[in-house]
N, CA, C, O and the ligand as a Tripos MOL2 file, in Angstrom:
@<TRIPOS>MOLECULE
protein
  249   247    63     0     0
PROTEIN
NO_CHARGES

@<TRIPOS>ATOM
      1 N          -5.5890   -0.2200   12.0800 N.3       1 MET1
      2 CA         -5.3730    0.8290   11.0770 C.3       1 MET1
      3 C          -6.3830    0.6690    9.9480 C.2       1 MET1
      4 O          -6.6200   -0.4360    9.4610 O.2       1 MET1
      5 N          -6.9650    1.7710    9.5480 N.am      2 ASP2
      6 CA         -8.0170    1.7410    8.5360 C.3       2 ASP2
      7 C          -7.4270    1.9310    7.1440 C.2       2 ASP2
      8 O          -7.1140    3.0490    6.7350 O.2       2 ASP2
      9 N          -7.2830    0.8290    6.4300 N.am      3 VAL3
     10 CA         -6.7690    0.8870    5.0650 C.3       3 VAL3
     11 C          -7.8490    0.3530    4.1370 C.2       3 VAL3
     12 O          -8.3860   -0.7320    4.3600 O.2       3 VAL3
     13 N          -8.1610    1.1000    3.1180 N.am      4 ARG4
     14 CA         -9.2330    0.7060    2.2080 C.3       4 ARG4
     15 C          -8.7190    0.5190    0.7870 C.2       4 ARG4
     16 O          -7.6690    1.0310    0.4000 O.2       4 ARG4
     17 N          -9.5100   -0.2400    0.0280 N.am      5 VAL5
     18 CA         -9.1940   -0.4130   -1.3920 C.3       5 VAL5
     19 C          -9.2180    0.9520   -2.0700 C.2       5 VAL5
     20 O         -10.1430    1.7370   -1.8600 O.2       5 VAL5
     21 N          -8.2270    1.2290   -2.8630 N.am      6 GLY6
     22 CA         -8.1350    2.5060   -3.5560 C.3       6 GLY6
     23 C          -7.1950    3.4870   -2.8770 C.2       6 GLY6
     24 O          -6.7900    4.4850   -3.4730 O.2       6 GLY6
     25 N          -6.8480    3.1980   -1.6170 N.am      7 ASP7
     26 CA         -5.8860    4.0540   -0.9190 C.3       7 ASP7
     27 C          -4.5030    3.8980   -1.5370 C.2       7 ASP7
     28 O          -4.1540    2.8340   -2.0480 O.2       7 ASP7
     29 N          -3.7340    4.9550   -1.4840 N.am      8 VAL8
     30 CA         -2.3280    4.8710   -1.8770 C.3       8 VAL8
     31 C          -1.5010    5.0080   -0.6070 C.2       8 VAL8
     32 O          -1.5860    6.0180    0.0920 O.2       8 VAL8
     33 N          -0.7130    4.0020   -0.3170 N.am      9 LEU9
     34 CA          0.0790    3.9870    0.9100 C.3       9 LEU9
     35 C           1.4810    4.4990    0.6290 C.2       9 LEU9
     36 O           2.1460    4.0520   -0.3050 O.2       9 LEU9
     37 N           1.9110    5.4300    1.4390 N.am     10 THR10
     38 CA          3.3040    5.8420    1.3940 C.3      10 THR10
     39 C           4.0420    4.9820    2.4120 C.2      10 THR10
     40 O           3.7320    5.0080    3.6030 O.2      10 THR10
     41 N           5.0280    4.2140    1.9280 N.am     11 MET11
     42 CA          5.7190    3.2580    2.7810 C.3      11 MET11
     43 C           6.9950    3.8630    3.3630 C.2      11 MET11
     44 O           7.5640    4.8040    2.8110 O.2      11 MET11
     45 N           7.4310    3.3010    4.4910 N.am     12 LYS12
     46 CA          8.6850    3.7540    5.0960 C.3      12 LYS12
     47 C           9.8820    3.3000    4.2610 C.2      12 LYS12
     48 O          10.8990    3.9860    4.1580 O.2      12 LYS12
     49 N           9.7150    2.1070    3.6670 N.am     13 LYS13
     50 CA         10.8100    1.5720    2.8400 C.3      13 LYS13
     51 C          10.4880    1.7440    1.3730 C.2      13 LYS13
     52 O           9.3360    1.6150    0.9590 O.2      13 LYS13
     53 N          11.4960    2.0330    0.5990 N.am     14 GLN14
     54 CA         11.3170    2.1260   -0.8480 C.3      14 GLN14
     55 C          11.3090    0.7510   -1.4820 C.2      14 GLN14
     56 O          11.9940   -0.1670   -1.0310 O.2      14 GLN14
     57 N          10.5250    0.6310   -2.5310 N.am     15 HIS15
     58 CA         10.5740   -0.5530   -3.3790 C.3      15 HIS15
     59 C          11.8870   -0.4870   -4.1710 C.2      15 HIS15
     60 O          12.4150    0.6040   -4.3870 O.2      15 HIS15
     61 N          12.4160   -1.6240   -4.6030 N.am     16 PRO16
     62 CA         13.6640   -1.6020   -5.3900 C.3      16 PRO16
     63 C          13.6150   -0.6710   -6.6090 C.2      16 PRO16
     64 O          14.6580   -0.2020   -7.0650 O.2      16 PRO16
     65 N          12.4230   -0.4020   -7.1350 N.am     17 CYS17
     66 CA         12.3180    0.4690   -8.3080 C.3      17 CYS17
     67 C          12.4520    1.9450   -7.9440 C.2      17 CYS17
     68 O          12.5680    2.7890   -8.8320 O.2      17 CYS17
     69 N          12.4390    2.2690   -6.6450 N.am     18 GLY18
     70 CA         12.6310    3.6490   -6.2220 C.3      18 GLY18
     71 C          11.3720    4.3390   -5.7280 C.2      18 GLY18
     72 O          11.4420    5.4100   -5.1260 O.2      18 GLY18
     73 N          10.2140    3.7260   -5.9820 N.am     19 SER19
     74 CA          8.9500    4.3150   -5.5220 C.3      19 SER19
     75 C           8.6490    3.8330   -4.1040 C.2      19 SER19
     76 O           8.9970    2.7110   -3.7370 O.2      19 SER19
     77 N           8.0030    4.6830   -3.3100 N.am     20 ASN20
     78 CA          7.5690    4.1930   -1.9910 C.3      20 ASN20
     79 C           6.0580    4.3300   -1.8540 C.2      20 ASN20
     80 O           5.5390    4.4240   -0.7410 O.2      20 ASN20
     81 N           5.3480    4.3430   -2.9850 N.am     21 GLU21
     82 CA          3.8920    4.4190   -2.9450 C.3      21 GLU21
     83 C           3.2810    3.1410   -3.4910 C.2      21 GLU21
     84 O           3.6970    2.6180   -4.5240 O.2      21 GLU21
     85 N           2.2720    2.6470   -2.7610 N.am     22 MET22
     86 CA          1.6100    1.3920   -3.1100 C.3      22 MET22
     87 C           0.1020    1.6010   -3.1420 C.2      22 MET22
     88 O          -0.4800    2.1430   -2.2020 O.2      22 MET22
     89 N          -0.5210    1.1710   -4.2250 N.am     23 LEU23
     90 CA         -1.9740    1.2320   -4.3410 C.3      23 LEU23
     91 C          -2.5850   -0.0320   -3.7410 C.2      23 LEU23
     92 O          -2.1140   -1.1380   -4.0050 O.2      23 LEU23
     93 N          -3.6350    0.1320   -2.9320 N.am     24 VAL24
     94 CA         -4.3040   -1.0160   -2.3190 C.3      24 VAL24
     95 C          -5.3550   -1.5630   -3.2780 C.2      24 VAL24
     96 O          -6.3120   -0.8750   -3.6290 O.2      24 VAL24
     97 N          -5.1600   -2.8170   -3.6950 N.am     25 LEU25
     98 CA         -6.1050   -3.4550   -4.6080 C.3      25 LEU25
     99 C          -7.1090   -4.3190   -3.8560 C.2      25 LEU25
    100 O          -8.2420   -4.4990   -4.3030 O.2      25 LEU25
    101 N          -6.6900   -4.8500   -2.7160 N.am     26 ARG26
    102 CA         -7.5730   -5.6820   -1.9150 C.3      26 ARG26
    103 C          -7.1240   -5.6040   -0.4690 C.2      26 ARG26
    104 O          -5.9240   -5.6030   -0.1950 O.2      26 ARG26
    105 N          -8.0750   -5.5380    0.4690 N.am     27 SER27
    106 CA         -7.7050   -5.5520    1.8810 C.3      27 SER27
    107 C          -8.3680   -6.7490    2.5490 C.2      27 SER27
    108 O          -9.2230   -7.4040    1.9530 O.2      27 SER27
    109 N          -7.9770   -7.0300    3.7740 N.am     28 GLY28
    110 CA         -8.4760   -8.1940    4.4970 C.3      28 GLY28
    111 C          -7.3520   -8.7370    5.3550 C.2      28 GLY28
    112 O          -6.5420   -7.9710    5.8770 O.2      28 GLY28
    113 N          -7.2940  -10.0540    5.5070 N.am     29 MET29
    114 CA         -6.1930  -10.6680    6.2500 C.3      29 MET29
    115 C          -4.8680  -10.3770    5.5600 C.2      29 MET29
    116 O          -3.8510  -10.1060    6.1990 O.2      29 MET29
    117 N          -4.9140  -10.4400    4.2500 N.am     30 ASP30
    118 CA         -3.7590  -10.0750    3.4380 C.3      30 ASP30
    119 C          -4.1330   -8.9030    2.5510 C.2      30 ASP30
    120 O          -5.2820   -8.7690    2.1300 O.2      30 ASP30
    121 N          -3.1660   -8.0650    2.2750 N.am     31 PHE31
    122 CA         -3.3780   -6.9480    1.3680 C.3      31 PHE31
    123 C          -2.7750   -7.2840    0.0180 C.2      31 PHE31
    124 O          -1.7080   -7.8920   -0.0700 O.2      31 PHE31
    125 N          -3.4660   -6.8860   -1.0170 N.am     32 ARG32
    126 CA         -2.8830   -6.9760   -2.3440 C.3      32 ARG32
    127 C          -2.5160   -5.5580   -2.7550 C.2      32 ARG32
    128 O          -3.3740   -4.6800   -2.8380 O.2      32 ARG32
    129 N          -1.2380   -5.3490   -3.0080 N.am     33 LEU33
    130 CA         -0.7180   -4.0210   -3.3030 C.3      33 LEU33
    131 C          -0.1030   -3.9810   -4.6880 C.2      33 LEU33
    132 O           0.4350   -4.9720   -5.1820 O.2      33 LEU33
    133 N          -0.1960   -2.8070   -5.3040 N.am     34 ARG34
    134 CA          0.4940   -2.6010   -6.5800 C.3      34 ARG34
    135 C           1.4400   -1.4190   -6.4050 C.2      34 ARG34
    136 O           1.0450   -0.3410   -5.9620 O.2      34 ARG34
    137 N           2.6760   -1.6470   -6.7580 N.am     35 CYS35
    138 CA          3.6620   -0.5800   -6.6940 C.3      35 CYS35
    139 C           3.3180    0.4720   -7.7490 C.2      35 CYS35
    140 O           3.1330    0.1560   -8.9240 O.2      35 CYS35
    141 N           3.2350    1.7250   -7.3050 N.am     36 VAL36
    142 CA          2.8820    2.8030   -8.2270 C.3      36 VAL36
    143 C           4.0230    3.0460   -9.2250 C.2      36 VAL36
    144 O           3.7880    3.4690  -10.3560 O.2      36 VAL36
    145 N           5.2400    2.7770   -8.7970 N.am     37 GLY37
    146 CA          6.3910    3.0320   -9.6420 C.3      37 GLY37
    147 C           6.5400    2.0510  -10.7880 C.2      37 GLY37
    148 O           6.6930    2.4630  -11.9380 O.2      37 GLY37
    149 N           6.4970    0.7520  -10.4940 N.am     38 CYS38
    150 CA          6.7970   -0.2530  -11.5160 C.3      38 CYS38
    151 C           5.5970   -1.1230  -11.8700 C.2      38 CYS38
    152 O           5.6740   -1.9080  -12.8160 O.2      38 CYS38
    153 N           4.4910   -1.0060  -11.1370 N.am     39 GLY39
    154 CA          3.2870   -1.7490  -11.4730 C.3      39 GLY39
    155 C           3.2600   -3.1900  -10.9970 C.2      39 GLY39
    156 O           2.3140   -3.9220  -11.2880 O.2      39 GLY39
    157 N           4.2970   -3.6090  -10.2620 N.am     40 ARG40
    158 CA          4.3330   -4.9830   -9.7710 C.3      40 ARG40
    159 C           3.2940   -5.1460   -8.6480 C.2      40 ARG40
    160 O           3.0500   -4.2270   -7.8670 O.2      40 ARG40
    161 N           2.6940   -6.3350   -8.5930 N.am     41 GLU41
    162 CA          1.6870   -6.5950   -7.5610 C.3      41 GLU41
    163 C           2.1750   -7.6760   -6.6210 C.2      41 GLU41
    164 O           2.8790   -8.6020   -7.0240 O.2      41 GLU41
    165 N           1.7810   -7.5420   -5.3360 N.am     42 PHE42
    166 CA          2.1510   -8.5700   -4.3700 C.3      42 PHE42
    167 C           1.1590   -8.6350   -3.2320 C.2      42 PHE42
    168 O           0.4090   -7.6910   -2.9820 O.2      42 PHE42
    169 N           1.1670   -9.7750   -2.5400 N.am     43 MET43
    170 CA          0.3400   -9.9790   -1.3620 C.3      43 MET43
    171 C           1.2170   -9.7770   -0.1380 C.2      43 MET43
    172 O           2.3400  -10.2790   -0.0730 O.2      43 MET43
    173 N           0.6890   -9.0330    0.8390 N.am     44 VAL44
    174 CA          1.4310   -8.8000    2.0730 C.3      44 VAL44
    175 C           0.4860   -9.0190    3.2470 C.2      44 VAL44
    176 O          -0.6370   -8.5140    3.2270 O.2      44 VAL44
    177 N           0.9170   -9.7740    4.2910 N.am     45 PRO45
    178 CA          0.0560   -9.9540    5.4590 C.3      45 PRO45
    179 C          -0.2100   -8.6120    6.1500 C.2      45 PRO45
    180 O           0.6680   -7.7520    6.2060 O.2      45 PRO45
    181 N          -1.4150   -8.4450    6.6700 N.am     46 ARG46
    182 CA         -1.8020   -7.2020    7.3290 C.3      46 ARG46
    183 C          -0.8150   -6.8140    8.4370 C.2      46 ARG46
    184 O          -0.4300   -5.6500    8.5570 O.2      46 ARG46
    185 N          -0.4150   -7.7930    9.2360 N.am     47 SER47
    186 CA          0.4750   -7.4910   10.3620 C.3      47 SER47
    187 C           1.7840   -6.8700    9.8910 C.2      47 SER47
    188 O           2.3680   -6.0270   10.5720 O.2      47 SER47
    189 N           2.2310   -7.2960    8.7260 N.am     48 LYS48
    190 CA          3.4970   -6.7930    8.2180 C.3      48 LYS48
    191 C           3.3380   -5.4000    7.6130 C.2      48 LYS48
    192 O           4.1880   -4.5290    7.8000 O.2      48 LYS48
    193 N           2.2530   -5.2060    6.8950 N.am     49 ILE49
    194 CA          2.0740   -3.9370    6.1880 C.3      49 ILE49
    195 C           1.8410   -2.7840    7.1640 C.2      49 ILE49
    196 O           2.2990   -1.6660    6.9290 O.2      49 ILE49
    197 N           1.1250   -3.0580    8.2640 N.am     50 GLU50
    198 CA          0.7930   -1.9850    9.1950 C.3      50 GLU50
    199 C           2.0340   -1.3250    9.7810 C.2      50 GLU50
    200 O           2.0290   -0.1320   10.0850 O.2      50 GLU50
    201 N           3.0850   -2.1030    9.9360 N.am     51 LYS51
    202 CA          4.3220   -1.5580   10.5130 C.3      51 LYS51
    203 C           5.0800   -0.6970    9.5150 C.2      51 LYS51
    204 O           5.8610    0.1750    9.8950 O.2      51 LYS51
    205 N           4.8420   -0.9510    8.2380 N.am     52 SER52
    206 CA          5.6670   -0.2570    7.2480 C.3      52 SER52
    207 C           4.9580    0.9120    6.5660 C.2      52 SER52
    208 O           5.5160    1.5390    5.6660 O.2      52 SER52
    209 N           3.7170    1.2080    6.9970 N.am     53 ILE53
    210 CA          3.0030    2.3490    6.4150 C.3      53 ILE53
    211 C           3.4480    3.6500    7.0740 C.2      53 ILE53
    212 O           3.4580    3.7760    8.2980 O.2      53 ILE53
    213 N           3.8060    4.5870    6.2560 N.am     54 LYS54
    214 CA          4.1640    5.9110    6.7690 C.3      54 LYS54
    215 C           2.9470    6.8370    6.7430 C.2      54 LYS54
    216 O           2.7170    7.6110    7.6720 O.2      54 LYS54
    217 N           2.1790    6.7410    5.6610 N.am     55 ARG55
    218 CA          1.0300    7.6280    5.5070 C.3      55 ARG55
    219 C           0.0210    6.9960    4.5680 C.2      55 ARG55
    220 O           0.3920    6.2820    3.6370 O.2      55 ARG55
    221 N          -1.2640    7.2600    4.8120 N.am     56 ILE56
    222 CA         -2.3300    6.7940    3.9220 C.3      56 ILE56
    223 C          -2.8700    7.9930    3.1480 C.2      56 ILE56
    224 O          -3.2780    8.9930    3.7380 O.2      56 ILE56
    225 N          -2.8670    7.8810    1.8330 N.am     57 ASN57
    226 CA         -3.3720    8.9580    0.9810 C.3      57 ASN57
    227 C          -4.6990    8.5270    0.3770 C.2      57 ASN57
    228 O          -4.7680    7.5510   -0.3700 O.2      57 ASN57
    229 N          -5.7500    9.2660    0.7070 N.am     58 ARG58
    230 CA         -7.0740    8.8990    0.2050 C.3      58 ARG58
    231 C          -7.6170   10.0600   -0.6160 C.2      58 ARG58
    232 O          -8.0850   11.0620   -0.0740 O.2      58 ARG58
    233 N          -7.5430    9.9040   -1.9380 N.am     59 GLU59
    234 CA         -7.9500   11.0080   -2.8030 C.3      59 GLU59
    235 C          -9.4590   11.0730   -3.0220 C.2      59 GLU59
    236 O         -10.0160   12.1410   -3.2780 O.2      59 GLU59
    237 N         -10.1140    9.9070   -2.9180 N.am     60 ASN60
    238 CA        -11.5320    9.8690   -3.2820 C.3      60 ASN60
    239 C         -12.4600   10.2140   -2.1250 C.2      60 ASN60
    240 O         -13.6700   10.0120   -2.2280 O.2      60 ASN60
    241 N         -11.9170   10.7320   -1.0250 N.am     61 GLU61
    242 CA        -12.7770   11.1260    0.0940 C.3      61 GLU61
    243 C         -13.1290   12.6070   -0.0300 C.2      61 GLU61
    244 O         -12.2560   13.4730   -0.0710 O.2      61 GLU61
    245 N         -14.4080   12.8650   -0.0890 N.am     62 ARG62
    246 CA        -14.8140   14.2640   -0.2550 C.3      62 ARG62
    247 C         -15.6460   14.7210    0.9170 C.2      62 ARG62
    248 O         -16.0800   15.8720    0.9550 O.2      62 ARG62
    249 ZN          8.2180   -0.8690   -7.6510 Zn       63 ZN63
@<TRIPOS>BOND
     1     1     2 1
     2     2     3 1
     3     3     4 2
     4     3     5 am
     5     5     6 1
     6     6     7 1
     7     7     8 2
     8     7     9 am
     9     9    10 1
    10    10    11 1
    11    11    12 2
    12    11    13 am
    13    13    14 1
    14    14    15 1
    15    15    16 2
    16    15    17 am
    17    17    18 1
    18    18    19 1
    19    19    20 2
    20    19    21 am
    21    21    22 1
    22    22    23 1
    23    23    24 2
    24    23    25 am
    25    25    26 1
    26    26    27 1
    27    27    28 2
    28    27    29 am
    29    29    30 1
    30    30    31 1
    31    31    32 2
    32    31    33 am
    33    33    34 1
    34    34    35 1
    35    35    36 2
    36    35    37 am
    37    37    38 1
    38    38    39 1
    39    39    40 2
    40    39    41 am
    41    41    42 1
    42    42    43 1
    43    43    44 2
    44    43    45 am
    45    45    46 1
    46    46    47 1
    47    47    48 2
    48    47    49 am
    49    49    50 1
    50    50    51 1
    51    51    52 2
    52    51    53 am
    53    53    54 1
    54    54    55 1
    55    55    56 2
    56    55    57 am
    57    57    58 1
    58    58    59 1
    59    59    60 2
    60    59    61 am
    61    61    62 1
    62    62    63 1
    63    63    64 2
    64    63    65 am
    65    65    66 1
    66    66    67 1
    67    67    68 2
    68    67    69 am
    69    69    70 1
    70    70    71 1
    71    71    72 2
    72    71    73 am
    73    73    74 1
    74    74    75 1
    75    75    76 2
    76    75    77 am
    77    77    78 1
    78    78    79 1
    79    79    80 2
    80    79    81 am
    81    81    82 1
    82    82    83 1
    83    83    84 2
    84    83    85 am
    85    85    86 1
    86    86    87 1
    87    87    88 2
    88    87    89 am
    89    89    90 1
    90    90    91 1
    91    91    92 2
    92    91    93 am
    93    93    94 1
    94    94    95 1
    95    95    96 2
    96    95    97 am
    97    97    98 1
    98    98    99 1
    99    99   100 2
   100    99   101 am
   101   101   102 1
   102   102   103 1
   103   103   104 2
   104   103   105 am
   105   105   106 1
   106   106   107 1
   107   107   108 2
   108   107   109 am
   109   109   110 1
   110   110   111 1
   111   111   112 2
   112   111   113 am
   113   113   114 1
   114   114   115 1
   115   115   116 2
   116   115   117 am
   117   117   118 1
   118   118   119 1
   119   119   120 2
   120   119   121 am
   121   121   122 1
   122   122   123 1
   123   123   124 2
   124   123   125 am
   125   125   126 1
   126   126   127 1
   127   127   128 2
   128   127   129 am
   129   129   130 1
   130   130   131 1
   131   131   132 2
   132   131   133 am
   133   133   134 1
   134   134   135 1
   135   135   136 2
   136   135   137 am
   137   137   138 1
   138   138   139 1
   139   139   140 2
   140   139   141 am
   141   141   142 1
   142   142   143 1
   143   143   144 2
   144   143   145 am
   145   145   146 1
   146   146   147 1
   147   147   148 2
   148   147   149 am
   149   149   150 1
   150   150   151 1
   151   151   152 2
   152   151   153 am
   153   153   154 1
   154   154   155 1
   155   155   156 2
   156   155   157 am
   157   157   158 1
   158   158   159 1
   159   159   160 2
   160   159   161 am
   161   161   162 1
   162   162   163 1
   163   163   164 2
   164   163   165 am
   165   165   166 1
   166   166   167 1
   167   167   168 2
   168   167   169 am
   169   169   170 1
   170   170   171 1
   171   171   172 2
   172   171   173 am
   173   173   174 1
   174   174   175 1
   175   175   176 2
   176   175   177 am
   177   177   178 1
   178   178   179 1
   179   179   180 2
   180   179   181 am
   181   181   182 1
   182   182   183 1
   183   183   184 2
   184   183   185 am
   185   185   186 1
   186   186   187 1
   187   187   188 2
   188   187   189 am
   189   189   190 1
   190   190   191 1
   191   191   192 2
   192   191   193 am
   193   193   194 1
   194   194   195 1
   195   195   196 2
   196   195   197 am
   197   197   198 1
   198   198   199 1
   199   199   200 2
   200   199   201 am
   201   201   202 1
   202   202   203 1
   203   203   204 2
   204   203   205 am
   205   205   206 1
   206   206   207 1
   207   207   208 2
   208   207   209 am
   209   209   210 1
   210   210   211 1
   211   211   212 2
   212   211   213 am
   213   213   214 1
   214   214   215 1
   215   215   216 2
   216   215   217 am
   217   217   218 1
   218   218   219 1
   219   219   220 2
   220   219   221 am
   221   221   222 1
   222   222   223 1
   223   223   224 2
   224   223   225 am
   225   225   226 1
   226   226   227 1
   227   227   228 2
   228   227   229 am
   229   229   230 1
   230   230   231 1
   231   231   232 2
   232   231   233 am
   233   233   234 1
   234   234   235 1
   235   235   236 2
   236   235   237 am
   237   237   238 1
   238   238   239 1
   239   239   240 2
   240   239   241 am
   241   241   242 1
   242   242   243 1
   243   243   244 2
   244   243   245 am
   245   245   246 1
   246   246   247 1
   247   247   248 2
@<TRIPOS>SUBSTRUCTURE
     1 MET1         2 RESIDUE 1 A MET
     2 ASP2         6 RESIDUE 1 A ASP
     3 VAL3        10 RESIDUE 1 A VAL
     4 ARG4        14 RESIDUE 1 A ARG
     5 VAL5        18 RESIDUE 1 A VAL
     6 GLY6        22 RESIDUE 1 A GLY
     7 ASP7        26 RESIDUE 1 A ASP
     8 VAL8        30 RESIDUE 1 A VAL
     9 LEU9        34 RESIDUE 1 A LEU
    10 THR10       38 RESIDUE 1 A THR
    11 MET11       42 RESIDUE 1 A MET
    12 LYS12       46 RESIDUE 1 A LYS
    13 LYS13       50 RESIDUE 1 A LYS
    14 GLN14       54 RESIDUE 1 A GLN
    15 HIS15       58 RESIDUE 1 A HIS
    16 PRO16       62 RESIDUE 1 A PRO
    17 CYS17       66 RESIDUE 1 A CYS
    18 GLY18       70 RESIDUE 1 A GLY
    19 SER19       74 RESIDUE 1 A SER
    20 ASN20       78 RESIDUE 1 A ASN
    21 GLU21       82 RESIDUE 1 A GLU
    22 MET22       86 RESIDUE 1 A MET
    23 LEU23       90 RESIDUE 1 A LEU
    24 VAL24       94 RESIDUE 1 A VAL
    25 LEU25       98 RESIDUE 1 A LEU
    26 ARG26      102 RESIDUE 1 A ARG
    27 SER27      106 RESIDUE 1 A SER
    28 GLY28      110 RESIDUE 1 A GLY
    29 MET29      114 RESIDUE 1 A MET
    30 ASP30      118 RESIDUE 1 A ASP
    31 PHE31      122 RESIDUE 1 A PHE
    32 ARG32      126 RESIDUE 1 A ARG
    33 LEU33      130 RESIDUE 1 A LEU
    34 ARG34      134 RESIDUE 1 A ARG
    35 CYS35      138 RESIDUE 1 A CYS
    36 VAL36      142 RESIDUE 1 A VAL
    37 GLY37      146 RESIDUE 1 A GLY
    38 CYS38      150 RESIDUE 1 A CYS
    39 GLY39      154 RESIDUE 1 A GLY
    40 ARG40      158 RESIDUE 1 A ARG
    41 GLU41      162 RESIDUE 1 A GLU
    42 PHE42      166 RESIDUE 1 A PHE
    43 MET43      170 RESIDUE 1 A MET
    44 VAL44      174 RESIDUE 1 A VAL
    45 PRO45      178 RESIDUE 1 A PRO
    46 ARG46      182 RESIDUE 1 A ARG
    47 SER47      186 RESIDUE 1 A SER
    48 LYS48      190 RESIDUE 1 A LYS
    49 ILE49      194 RESIDUE 1 A ILE
    50 GLU50      198 RESIDUE 1 A GLU
    51 LYS51      202 RESIDUE 1 A LYS
    52 SER52      206 RESIDUE 1 A SER
    53 ILE53      210 RESIDUE 1 A ILE
    54 LYS54      214 RESIDUE 1 A LYS
    55 ARG55      218 RESIDUE 1 A ARG
    56 ILE56      222 RESIDUE 1 A ILE
    57 ASN57      226 RESIDUE 1 A ASN
    58 ARG58      230 RESIDUE 1 A ARG
    59 GLU59      234 RESIDUE 1 A GLU
    60 ASN60      238 RESIDUE 1 A ASN
    61 GLU61      242 RESIDUE 1 A GLU
    62 ARG62      246 RESIDUE 1 A ARG
    63 ZN63       249 GROUP 0 **** ****
């Protein structure tokens, strides 16, 4: 799955704060994500994140 820095991921599961959108801050073996709702950041292994992505939103592609 092609996930890039700057993408906003719509997740299948909601974060406890109620948002299901995550901004990608870093990609690689592990992803660094920031919750759009509450601003919390976390590291997630690629294998885990790929299963929970519902949609990739890429605004900066023209
Ligand atoms: Zn949150």
